[in-house]
C-alpha positions in Angstrom: 24.5 -13.2 -13.8 22.8 -15.2 -16.5 24.4 -15.8 -19.9 22.7 -15.9 -23.4 23.1 -19.7 -23.6 21.2 -20.2 -20.3 18.6 -17.5 -20.8 15.0 -18.5 -20.2 12.8 -15.5 -21.0 9.8 -16.7 -19.0 11.9 -17.6 -16.0 13.9 -14.4 -16.1 10.8 -12.3 -16.2 9.3 -14.3 -13.3 12.4 -13.8 -11.2 12.4 -10.1 -11.9 8.8 -9.8 -11.0 9.2 -11.7 -7.7 12.3 -9.6 -6.8 10.3 -6.4 -7.6 7.5 -7.5 -5.3 10.0 -7.7 -2.5 11.7 -4.4 -3.3 8.5 -2.3 -3.7 6.9 -3.9 -0.6 10.0 -3.0 1.4 10.7 0.5 0.0 7.6 1.7 -1.8 7.8 3.1 -5.4 10.0 6.1 -4.6 12.5 4.2 -2.5 12.7 1.1 -4.7 15.8 0.7 -6.9 15.7 -1.1 -10.2 19.4 -2.1 -9.9 18.7 -3.9 -6.7 15.8 -5.7 -8.3 18.0 -6.8 -11.2 20.7 -8.0 -8.9 18.3 -9.9 -6.7 16.8 -11.6 -9.7 20.3 -12.6 -10.9 20.2 -10.7 -14.1 21.1 -7.2 -15.3 19.3 -3.8 -15.6 19.1 -4.1 -19.4 16.9 -7.2 -19.1 14.7 -5.6 -16.6 13.9 -2.7 -19.0 13.6 -5.2 -21.8 10.8 -7.1 -20.1 9.0 -4.3 -18.3 9.8 -1.1 -20.1 10.2 1.2 -17.2 10.1 1.4 -13.4 6.5 2.6 -13.5 5.5 -0.2 -15.7 7.2 -2.7 -13.5 5.4 -1.4 -10.5 2.0 -1.7 -12.2 2.9 -5.3 -13.1 3.7 -5.9 -9.4 0.3 -4.6 -8.3 -1.4 -6.7 -10.9 0.5 -9.8 -9.9 -0.3 -9.5 -6.1 -3.9 -8.6 -6.7 -4.3 -11.4 -9.3 -3.2 -13.8 -6.5 -5.9 -12.5 -4.2 -8.6 -12.8 -6.9 -7.5 -16.3 -7.7 -7.9 -17.4 -4.1 -11.3 -15.7 -3.8 -12.6 -17.5 -6.9 -10.9 -20.8 -6.6 -13.1 -22.4 -4.0 -16.4 -24.0 -4.8 -19.2 -22.4 -2.7 -22.0 -23.8 -4.8 -23.0 -26.3 -2.2 -23.1 -23.8 0.7 -26.1 -21.7 1.8 -25.9 -18.0 0.9 -24.8 -17.0 4.4 -22.2 -19.8 4.6 -21.0 -18.8 1.2 -20.5 -15.1 2.2 -18.7 -16.1 5.4 -16.6 -18.4 3.3 -15.5 -15.6 1.1 -14.7 -13.6 4.2 -12.5 -16.5 5.4 -10.7 -16.5 2.0 -10.0 -12.8 2.2 -8.9 -13.0 5.8 -6.5 -15.9 5.2 -5.0 -14.4 2.1 -4.1 -11.1 3.9 -2.7 -13.1 6.8 -0.5 -15.1 4.5 0.7 -12.3 2.2 2.4 -9.4 4.2 3.9 -8.1 0.9 0.4 -7.4 -0.4 -0.5 -5.5 2.8 2.7 -3.4 2.4 2.1 -2.7 -1.3 -1.5 -1.6 -0.7 -0.3 0.7 2.1 2.3 2.4 -0.1 -0.1 2.7 -3.1 -2.7 4.3 -0.9 -0.1 6.9 0.2 0.4 7.6 -3.5 -3.4 7.9 -4.0 -3.5 4.9 -6.3 -1.6 6.7 -9.0 -0.1 3.6 -10.5 -3.0 1.3 -9.9 -5.1 3.7 -12.0 -2.9 2.8 -14.9 -4.0 -0.8 -14.9 -7.1 -1.9 -16.9 -6.7 -5.5 -15.6 -7.2 -4.8 -11.9 -10.8 -3.5 -12.1 -11.6 -6.4 -14.5 -10.2 -8.9 -12.0 -12.5 -7.5 -9.2 -15.7 -7.8 -11.2 -16.2 -11.6 -10.8 -15.7 -11.3 -7.0 -18.4 -8.7 -6.7 -20.7 -10.7 -9.0 -20.4 -13.7 -6.7 -21.1 -11.7 -3.6 -24.1 -10.0 -5.3 -25.5 -13.3 -6.3 -25.2 -14.8 -2.8 -26.8 -11.7 -1.3 -29.7 -11.9 -3.8 -30.2 -15.6 -3.1 -30.0 -15.1 0.7 -32.5 -12.2 0.6 -34.9 -14.2 -1.5 -34.8 -17.2 0.9 -34.9 -15.0 4.0 -31.6 -16.2 5.3 -29.7 -12.9 4.7 -31.0 -9.4 5.3 -32.2 -7.5 2.2 -30.7 -4.4 0.8 -27.0 -5.1 1.4 -24.7 -3.6 -1.2 -22.1 -6.0 -2.5 -19.2 -3.4 -2.7 -19.9 -2.1 0.8 -19.9 -5.7 2.1 -16.6 -6.5 0.4 -14.9 -3.4 1.7 -16.1 -4.4 5.2 -14.6 -7.9 4.6 -11.2 -6.4 3.6 -11.3 -3.9 6.4 -11.8 -6.6 9.1 -9.1 -8.7 7.5 -6.6 -5.9 6.8 -6.6 -3.3 9.5 -5.6 -5.4 12.5 -2.6 -6.6 10.7 -1.5 -3.6 8.7 -1.6 -1.4 11.8 -0.6 -4.0 14.3 2.8 -2.5 15.1 1.4 1.0 16.0 -1.6 -0.5 17.8 0.6 -2.8 19.8 2.8 0.1 21.0 -0.2 2.3 21.9 -2.0 -0.4 23.9 1.0 -2.4 25.2 -0.4 -5.6 23.7 1.2 -7.7 21.0 -1.5 -7.8 18.3 0.6 -10.0 16.1 0.5 -12.9 18.5 -1.4 -15.9 16.9 -3.8 -16.1 19.9 -4.8 -12.4 19.6 -5.2 -12.7 15.8 -7.3 -15.8 16.2 -9.6 -14.2 18.8 -9.9 -11.1 16.5 -10.9 -13.3 13.6 -13.5 -15.0 15.6 -15.0 -11.7 16.7 -14.9 -10.3 13.2 -16.6 -13.4 11.8 -19.4 -13.1 14.4 -19.8 -9.4 13.5 -20.2 -10.4 9.9 -22.7 -13.1 10.7 -24.7 -10.8 13.0 -24.9 -8.1 10.4 -26.0 -10.4 7.6 -28.7 -12.0 9.6 -32.3 -11.0 8.7 -33.6 -8.0 10.5 
């Protein structure tokens, strides 16, 4: 337990947020307990409510944090030297690798979908973070259509949802699918083969008609 003399507000808040990501990813909003979060963060429940106000506000902050990480990865790489098709496939690669490396994000999205995005709807930041990503995809689609490298008439949001679907479903549902088909979908070899297939599907769809 931290003492006033050692207290570092920014560090304490960061520890609470990280502990909350684990707790909500493991138990969902309803099953998560704020006392466990405070204990995991090495502080007390009073500090949790001091920094985040309520369990609901903390959960919204968790969703904002994990989705901000995704947006950061998507926008961090320079695709200005790539052709439009290569740029779009590169964005898909970013999305796929991020979902692969962040199981907590996959779990949090699954829980939030069960709750019909009730908490996500409380955030003004999350839609704002998504806008630059769609703008980048929209620009690449327009450049590709103009040059004849990419099929015309592709909607940026539809394409992004397809990217996320191909990156997310095979991991988020790997446990049930593995049981149903008696095949371990979490094995690296299977995941790599699935990624290659998904990437080929993306390239084939985006090719000019």
